[in-house]
N, C-alpha and C positions, 0 to 999 in steps of 0.2 A: 730338558732345558726349556724354560718358558720365558720369553722376552716380554714380560708384562709388568705393569706397576702394581705393587700391592698397596693396601690402604695407607700404611705409614709412609711409604715412598711417595705416593701420590700427594699426600698432605705436604710433605717437604717440597715437592716439585711446585705445588701451588704457591707456597711461600716464596720460592725463588722467583716465580713469575710475578708475584706481587711486588717484590723488590725491584725487579726490572722495570715494571710499569712506573713505580714511583721515581726511580733514578732517571728515567728517560722523560719524565714529565708527562707520561701518557695516562696517569690516573685520572679518573673522572668521578662524577658523583656516584657512579655505580661500578666501583672497581671489581666487585665479585663477578659481575657480568663479563667484564673483560677477561678475568682469569678463567671463567668457564669457557668463553669463546676460544681463548688461546689453548686451553686443554683439549677442547673438542677438535681443534685443527691438528692436534698431534695424535689423534686416534689413528690406529692402523688402517691403511687402505684395504688390506686383505689379510687373511690368515693362511698359513702354510702348515701342512702336516708332512713330516718327513719320517720315513721308516728305515731303520738300520739295525742289523743284527748286533747283539751285544758281543764285544770282544772279537776274537778271530784275527785272521791275517790282514783284514782290511780296516782294522781299528785306526791305524795312523791316518788313512784317508778320511774316515768318518770324523776323527778328532779335528783334523785340519778343516774339513768342510763346516763343522759347527762354528769354528772361530770365524771363518770367512762369511758364513751366512749371518752371523750376529752383526757383522759390519754392514753387510748388504741390507739387512732388515732395518737398521737405523737410517741408512742412506735413502732407501726406497720406500720406507713407510709400511712395513709389514711385520708380522710376528710369526715365529716358528715354534711349533710343538713337536716333540719327538716321541716315537714309540719304537719298541724293540721286537714286537710280534704283532699279529693281526687280530688278537683277541678282542680289542675294542671296536674294530671296524664293522659298522653296519650303516644303513642309510642315514640314520640320525647323526651318527658321529661324523660321517663325511660331509654332511650338509653344513657343517661349521666352516669348511675350508674351500678356498678358491683354487688351491693348488696342492697336488699330491706329489711329493718327491720320493721316489724309490731310490734312496741314497745308497743303500747296501743291503738288498734283500732279494732273494731269488723268487722265481715264480712257482714256488711249491711251499708246502707247510703252511698254507693259508687255511683258516677255518672255512667251512662251507658258507657260512653267513657272510664272511668277508669277501669271498669270491663273487657271490651274487651281487653284493652291494657295490664292489669295485667295478664290475662289469657294467652295471647301470650307470655309475658315475662317469665312465668313459663313453659308453655308447650314446647316452642322452646328453652329454656335454654339461654335466652338473659342475664340473671343475676341470682344470687342466692337469697334465701329468708330465713329469720329467723322470726318466729312468736311466740309471747308470749301470754299466758293467754287468753285475750279477743278474740284472733283469732279463738277460737272454740266456741264462743257464737252463735251457729248455731240454728236457729229457726225463729219464727216470733217475732220481737221485735220493739217497738216504731212505729208500723204501717208498718214496712218493711217486705216483705216476705223473706223466707230463700233463700239463693243463692245456687242453686243445685250444680253448678260447684265447689264452695268452699267446700261444704259438702263432695263431692267426693274427692277433693284434700286432705282433712283431714281424709280420710279413710271411708267415707260414714256414718258419724255420725250425731247425733242431740243432742244438749245440753238438759239435763233433770233437774238436781238439782246441788246444791252446799251446802257446810257446812257453814251456816251463822255464827256459833259460832267460827269457825276456830279451827283447830287441828294441832298438830305436827305429822309428819309421816316419816317413813324411806323409802328411795328410793333405789331400787336395780338396779344396772347396768346390763343389759342383753347382751349388745353388746360391750364388752370391747375392741374389735379389731377395732371399728369404730373410725375415727379421732375425732369426737365430744366428745367421751368418754375418750380421751387420758389423762393420769395422774390422773384419778379418782379412789378412792377406790371402792371396790365392793358394799359397802353400805354407804349412807350418809343421814344425817337428814335435813329435811326442816321444819322450825318452823312456826306455825301459818298461815296455808294456808287454802283455801276454798275447794280444791280438787274437781273440777268439775266432774260430772258424765254425762254419755251419754246413749243413748238408746241401745247401744251395744259397745263392744270393737272394736277399729279400727284395731286390730291386723291382721285380715285376708287380709287387703288391704294396709298395710304399714309395714315398717321395724321398729319394736319397739326397741328402744335403752335403755330405762329404764322404770320401773314401780314402783308404790308405793305399799307397803305392808299394806293393810288396817287393818290388825291385830295389827299394831303398832300405830294406831291412839291414841294420848293422848291429851285430854281425849277421851274415846271411843265414836264412833258415829255410828248410825244405817244407815247413808247415805253412802251406798257402792254400788259398781257395780261388785264386784268379780275380774275378770281380769281387771286391771286398769293401762294401759300404761299412762305415763306422758311426755315422750320424744320420738318422732318418726320422721321418714323421709318417704316421698312418693317417691318410686323409679320408678313409672310409668310415671313420667314427666322428661324432660331433665334438668331442673334446679336443682342444688343442694339445698336441702331445709331441714329445721328442725323445728319442732314445740316443744316448751318448755312450758309446762303448767304453771310453776311457774312465778309469775310476779305481785303480788298484792301489796307488800310493799317494801319500800326502804331498809329495813334491809337485804334484800337478797344480797346486794352488800358487806355485811360483812361476807357472807358465801363463803368460798374459793371453795367449790364444784360448787356452782352456777356460780361464776365468771370464773372458769376454763371452764365450759360448754359454757358460752357465748363467751369467748375468742376463744376457739377451733372452735366454730360454725362460727364465723366471718371469720377466715382464711380458713376454709374448704369450706364454701358456696361461698366465693369470689374467690375460686380456687388459694389460695396463698400457 
């Protein structure tokens, strides 16, 4: 999905602008200059690359995210390109983008070139990063070894379990002064999530922005980890970054707390 104007659409858009200028009495001796200025003012402020696996159980989440991101892109002046694997990722490719969204992609099955380029992108602050859900599926999966650098990026953790029956839980905002947490209530509910657990809490190595209260799980579950962060940022790298655990189902885009977090994260990570 590419939210860009092609040549024919751009020509039509310029004709619309010309009509607006004439109808409002704004036309001058140099209307083409006014059209050019108006067109330039509508150029995107920044570009986003989002990676999501093709199909699979998280397709409803990805489909809903694309619809929501299209609306956000118009409102906040950015464009979004999508890829389904890491084949294109290298330094030159990433240099086009101010923000990398790991919408639905695990930290394995990356090409060696992509791994090196992404690590530089994050460590050197060449752009921002938002990761959802699958980004902490850290371990040995599908014949791939764990990526040690990515584990450290996520706070030195390893995935252990998830709640296969799904439960509803209450999330507590811990860092209300952080831009990602702007305009959020102290507590909000996330329905029907898997709530990944890890071999340890990442808290010692990251800035925790929010955590889930496992005592609020409905129905109750024995799969717990105690201190359970679900949104955090690694401040030991130069890139602005935020991991958001939630991201399994499309209904999240009907949850105002979730969409507020996503909106805030985009603007903050892209340094807008």
